[in-house]
C-alpha positions in Angstrom: 16.3 -29.6 -20.2 13.3 -27.5 -19.3 10.0 -29.4 -19.4 6.9 -27.3 -20.2 3.8 -28.5 -18.3 0.8 -29.4 -20.4 -2.0 -26.9 -20.4 0.3 -24.0 -19.6 -1.0 -20.6 -20.8 1.2 -19.5 -23.7 2.3 -16.3 -21.9 3.8 -18.5 -19.1 6.0 -20.6 -21.4 9.1 -18.3 -21.0 8.6 -18.5 -17.2 7.9 -22.3 -17.1 11.3 -23.2 -15.6 10.3 -21.4 -12.4 7.2 -23.5 -11.7 7.4 -25.7 -8.7 8.6 -25.6 -5.1 12.3 -24.7 -4.4 14.1 -25.1 -1.0 17.6 -24.3 0.1 19.7 -21.9 2.1 21.2 -18.5 1.7 22.9 -15.6 3.5 22.0 -12.1 4.6 24.9 -9.6 4.3 23.8 -6.0 4.7 25.8 -3.1 5.9 24.1 -0.2 7.7 26.6 2.5 8.7 29.5 0.8 10.4 27.5 -2.3 11.3 27.1 -5.4 9.1 24.3 -7.9 9.5 25.3 -11.4 8.5 23.0 -14.4 9.1 22.2 -17.6 7.3 18.7 -18.5 6.5 16.5 -21.3 5.0 14.0 -20.6 2.3 11.0 -22.3 0.6 9.8 -20.7 -2.6 6.7 -21.7 -4.6 5.8 -20.7 -8.2 2.4 -21.9 -9.4 -0.4 -21.0 -11.8 -4.2 -21.3 -11.9 -4.8 -21.2 -15.6 -4.4 -17.4 -15.9 -1.4 -15.8 -17.6 0.6 -15.1 -14.5 2.6 -17.0 -11.9 1.6 -17.0 -8.2 4.7 -16.5 -6.0 5.2 -17.2 -2.3 8.4 -17.2 -0.2 8.9 -18.2 3.4 12.2 -17.9 5.2 13.6 -18.8 8.6 16.8 -18.0 10.4 19.4 -20.8 10.9 21.2 -21.1 14.2 24.1 -18.7 14.4 27.5 -20.1 13.8 31.1 -18.8 13.7 31.5 -16.4 10.6 32.2 -18.3 7.4 31.3 -18.1 3.8 27.7 -19.5 3.6 27.1 -22.3 1.1 24.8 -21.1 -1.7 25.6 -17.5 -1.2 25.7 -15.3 -4.4 27.4 -12.2 -5.4 25.4 -9.7 -7.4 28.1 -9.9 -10.0 26.9 -11.5 -13.2 29.5 -14.3 -12.9 27.7 -15.4 -9.7 25.2 -17.3 -11.8 27.9 -19.8 -12.8 28.6 -20.7 -9.1 28.2 -24.4 -8.5 28.5 -24.5 -4.7 26.1 -27.0 -3.1 23.4 -26.1 -0.6 21.7 -28.4 1.8 17.9 -28.4 1.8 16.3 -27.8 5.2 14.5 -31.0 6.4 10.7 -30.7 6.5 10.9 -27.3 5.0 12.3 -25.5 8.1 15.3 -25.4 10.4 15.1 -25.2 14.2 17.1 -23.4 16.8 18.6 -25.3 19.8 15.2 -25.5 21.4 13.8 -27.3 18.4 11.5 -24.4 17.5 11.9 -22.8 14.0 12.6 -19.0 14.0 10.5 -17.5 11.3 12.0 -14.6 9.4 9.9 -13.0 6.6 7.4 -14.0 4.0 6.5 -12.6 0.5 3.7 -13.1 -1.9 3.1 -11.8 -5.4 2.6 -12.3 -9.1 4.9 -12.7 -12.1 3.8 -12.0 -15.7 5.1 -10.9 -19.0 4.9 -7.1 -19.3 2.5 -5.9 -22.0 -0.4 -3.5 -22.4 -3.7 -5.0 -21.3 -6.4 -4.8 -24.0 -10.2 -5.5 -24.2 -9.8 -9.3 -24.1 -8.1 -9.1 -20.7 -10.2 -9.2 -17.5 -10.4 -6.0 -15.4 -10.3 -3.5 -14.0 -11.8 -5.1 -10.8 -13.9 -8.2 -11.7 -15.0 -7.0 -15.1 -14.7 -9.8 -17.7 -12.7 -9.3 -20.9 -14.5 -8.5 -24.1 -13.8 -11.2 -26.7 -11.1 -13.9 -26.6 -8.1 -13.7 -24.3 -5.1 -12.2 -26.2 -1.8 -13.9 -26.7 -3.2 -17.3 -26.6 -0.7 -18.9 -29.0 3.1 -19.3 -28.8 3.4 -17.3 -32.1 1.6 -14.3 -30.7 3.7 -14.4 -27.5 6.9 -14.4 -29.6 5.9 -11.0 -30.8 6.5 -9.7 -27.2 10.3 -10.3 -27.4 12.4 -7.2 -27.3 15.1 -6.3 -29.8 17.6 -8.2 -27.6 15.5 -11.4 -27.7 14.4 -11.2 -24.1 10.8 -10.9 -22.8 9.8 -7.9 -20.7 8.7 -8.9 -17.2 6.5 -7.4 -14.5 6.7 -8.6 -10.9 4.5 -7.4 -8.0 5.6 -8.4 -4.5 3.8 -7.7 -1.2 5.4 -7.9 2.2 3.3 -8.2 5.4 5.3 -5.3 7.0 3.6 -2.6 5.0 5.8 -2.6 1.8 4.7 -3.3 -1.7 7.1 -3.5 -4.7 6.6 -3.3 -8.4 9.5 -4.6 -10.4 10.1 -4.3 -14.1 12.8 -6.2 -16.0 13.3 -9.0 -18.4 13.6 -12.8 -18.7 16.2 -14.1 -21.1 16.1 -17.9 -21.2 17.2 -19.1 -17.7 18.1 -15.6 -16.4 15.9 -12.9 -14.9 16.9 -9.2 -14.1 14.5 -7.0 -12.1 14.6 -3.5 -10.7 11.9 -1.7 -8.8 9.8 0.8 -10.7 7.8 1.7 -7.6 7.9 1.0 -3.9 4.9 1.8 -1.7 5.2 2.0 2.1 2.7 2.5 4.9 3.4 5.3 7.4 4.6 2.7 10.0 6.9 0.7 7.7 10.6 0.8 7.9 12.5 3.0 5.3 12.9 1.1 2.1 13.5 2.9 -1.2 14.5 0.6 -4.1 15.8 -2.9 -4.9 17.1 -5.1 -7.7 16.8 -8.9 -8.0 18.7 -11.3 -10.1 17.6 -14.9 -10.7 19.2 -17.7 -12.7 18.8 -21.4 -13.3 22.2 -23.1 -12.9 22.7 -26.8 -13.0 19.0 -27.3 -12.1 19.3 -25.0 -9.1 17.6 -21.6 -8.6 20.1 -19.0 -7.7 19.1 -15.5 -6.7 20.6 -12.2 -5.4 18.7 -9.3 -3.9 20.2 -5.7 -3.5 18.2 -3.1 -1.5 18.4 0.6 -0.7 17.0 0.8 2.9 17.5 2.5 6.3 19.2 5.5 4.7 21.7 3.4 2.7 22.3 3.4 -1.0 21.6 0.3 -3.2 23.9 -2.5 -1.9 24.2 -6.2 -1.4 21.5 -7.6 0.9 20.8 -11.3 0.5 21.3 -14.3 -1.8 20.5 -18.0 -1.9 20.8 -21.3 -3.8 17.6 -23.4 -4.0 17.0 -27.0 -5.2 13.8 -28.2 -6.8 11.7 -29.9 -4.0 8.5 -30.5 -5.9 
């Protein structure tokens, strides 16, 4: 059963099952030309809110020590049936795993915002720091229900920023415990590595957060990149 925190803005109710800290492991599996990169990683993901109608998102990942090739626990396929996978994943102690020297090997971080996609109107703050004019819109569960699409899902907008010069804007939908996203825009600095598009799939399965991420990068078409299975830590 999904518990809805008290005081949650109405627009975040469809996203409420994401709120909290999640930890677990996953696998990178990306082919560039004839070479395939395969590594296991640990991950800690946080979804929080500060009273505004969006979720704050942060992700930190670290590489696990290399082992003989095997099927990583918690790995996902991008196939829709992957969200029914019930393989277990061990949560990294103390939020990180270390190499043989005992020093964690950081990998990448992400930060961003998740919100229901809708036009912003006079009651919404912005642009910049301009306050909204009048009451904030969509302040009741009934008004938020009006945002559902004809299929019963809610449209979703996700902005993710990477410290390596890449920013992504995803559009998609959330339908109960399942989220489908695809990039609407990717912005790169002149020095960033080539990265053109991506899709992400999230699902809540037996109280675990499962996700799969496909990317088009380094001259390759859209293909499998990484996946993980995370348990609620807080």
